[in-house]
N, C-alpha and C positions, 0 to 999 in steps of 0.2 A: 734489784741488778740494774745498774743501769746498762742501755743500750745505746746503741750510733748506726745511724742507718746512713746508705752510701755506697759508693763502689771503688774499685780501682784506678778509675778514669779519671776522678777528682782530683787537683794535687793539693787541694785542701784536707779530703778524706785520705790521703797518702800521707802528710803530714801528721795528720792527728794520731793515723794507726801506728805512725812509729815514737810517740810519745807513749800509747798505750802499750805497745808492746815493750820498749824500753824500763819504761818506770813496774811493767808489769800489772796494770792496774785494770780494776776488775769492770771490764765492759767490754758487752758482748758486742759482736759489729753483726750486722745483719746488711751482707752484700747484695742490693738491688740486681744485681748483676746475676746474682746465683740463683736465687727465687722469686717468683711471683707474686707470692706472698709477701715479700720484702717492698717490693713495689704498692703493692698495695695498700700495708701497714704507714706507706709513706705517704700516698695518697689522703689515706684518712687521715694522717695526722696535719697535711699541709692545709686540707680541708676544714678541717677543724680548731683549727688556730691561726685566724685568717689575718689578725693583730700582729702574729711574728714574720708570718712573709708578704705584707705588704711593702716591705722594701725589696724583697728580693722579684716579688713579681714587676715592680717599676723596673726593676735594671735587668731585667729579662735571665734571672739565676734561677736555678733551681732550687736552692734553699740545702745544700748538704754542705757539710756533714751537720745532721739531725741528731741531738740528745734528747732521750727519755730519760729522766732521773729516776728516784727512786719511787723519788714522793710523787711523778707523776709532771712535773714539771718539764716542758717538752723548751729547748734552749737550742739555737742556731751558735753560742756562745762557747768555743774548745776551752776556754780557763773555766768557765762554771762548771764544766761537766767532767775534767780533767779532776778540779781541787773537789766536787764531792765524792771522785772515784778515791783519792787521796783518802777521805776522812773514815771510808769504810775498810778499805785496805787493809790488809792485817799486818798491823806494826813490824815495822822493819829499821835498821837501821843503814843510813846513806852513807855510802864511802866515796867523795868527792876526789880522783887524783889522776894517775896516771899508770901506764904500763909502762913508761920511761923511767921513772922514777923510784929512785931502789929502795925506798922506806916505802914506797907504797907497795912495791912486789914483795917485799919481807910481811907487808900487815896481811895482803892477799895470801900469801902463802898458810899465816897461822889460821886465817878465815876459812880456809879450803882443808886445812888438818883439824880443825875443829868442828868444820861443820854448820858455820855459823849462817846465819840470814843476815847477809848484808848486801846491798846491793850497789854495785861499781858502778859508780861515772865515770867516764876516762875524756877526761877534758882535752886531750890530743886525740882523739879517736870520732868526737859529735860534737861542734860547734854549740850544739843548743846544752851540753856539759859543760863547755869550755865558759858560756853566758851565764850559766848557774856560779860558774866558779867565780865569776868577777865578779856578780851579783852578792858572792857571801862576802870575799874578799873587800868589797865598796863599803857594803852594810853593817861590818864589824870589826872597825879600826882598831879596837882594843887586844884585838886578837893577832894583828899583823904587824903592829906599830914595830918590834924588834925583827921583824922576817922582812920586811922595808927596807932597814939602816945595814942589815947584813945582805941585800941584793938576793933574796930568796922568794921562790914563787911561792910558798906555804903549803904546800898536798903533803900527807894528804890531811882532809879536813871531814867532819862528818856531822851528818845530820843525825840529832836522833830522834825516838818517834815523837817526844813531846814537842819537839819543834828545835830544842839546843842544839844551837853551831857549838862546836870543841873542835880543837885539835890536838885532846887527851885521844890517844891512839887507847889507854890503858882504859880508861870510861868507855869509851865505843864498842870495845870487845866486850867489858862486864856485862854492861847493857844487852850486847847481842846475845850473849849465851844465856840471859835472862830470860830471852825470847823464845828459846827451843824449844 
């Protein structure tokens, strides 16, 4: 299990917790505000890994959020921890779209009806989801050539468990069906 040590006062911890919750990442949160044992855990890690905390000390920072990965690696880098958590997370199809999009609502209806394991990222509700969509759109010009010409947005778009990005709803739903 990957753990994160931090608290709800730290803005970086709050931002990390939002990603963990939104993506359902398997990261256990050790809230230093809630238990003295978590403060002790943090202090032991900080003392045991001075090379990681030297920069924090120089800048009078605490050094949270702090992550301990499954292999024992200690890191202050959120993205490293998120990527590690994504690798161990149960495979799932990700749908990027918007509740304002008719095609997206139709696909979400099918997903609910069939009780498929699809993680929905709403580009209107969350700026990080919008960034994800823009990265997909910019990084996959072949998927968006015609859509750009037509002046459309190009949602829904799906990320399959193997990392494949597709606009093929049938393929995405078929893949999600196999993950049941």
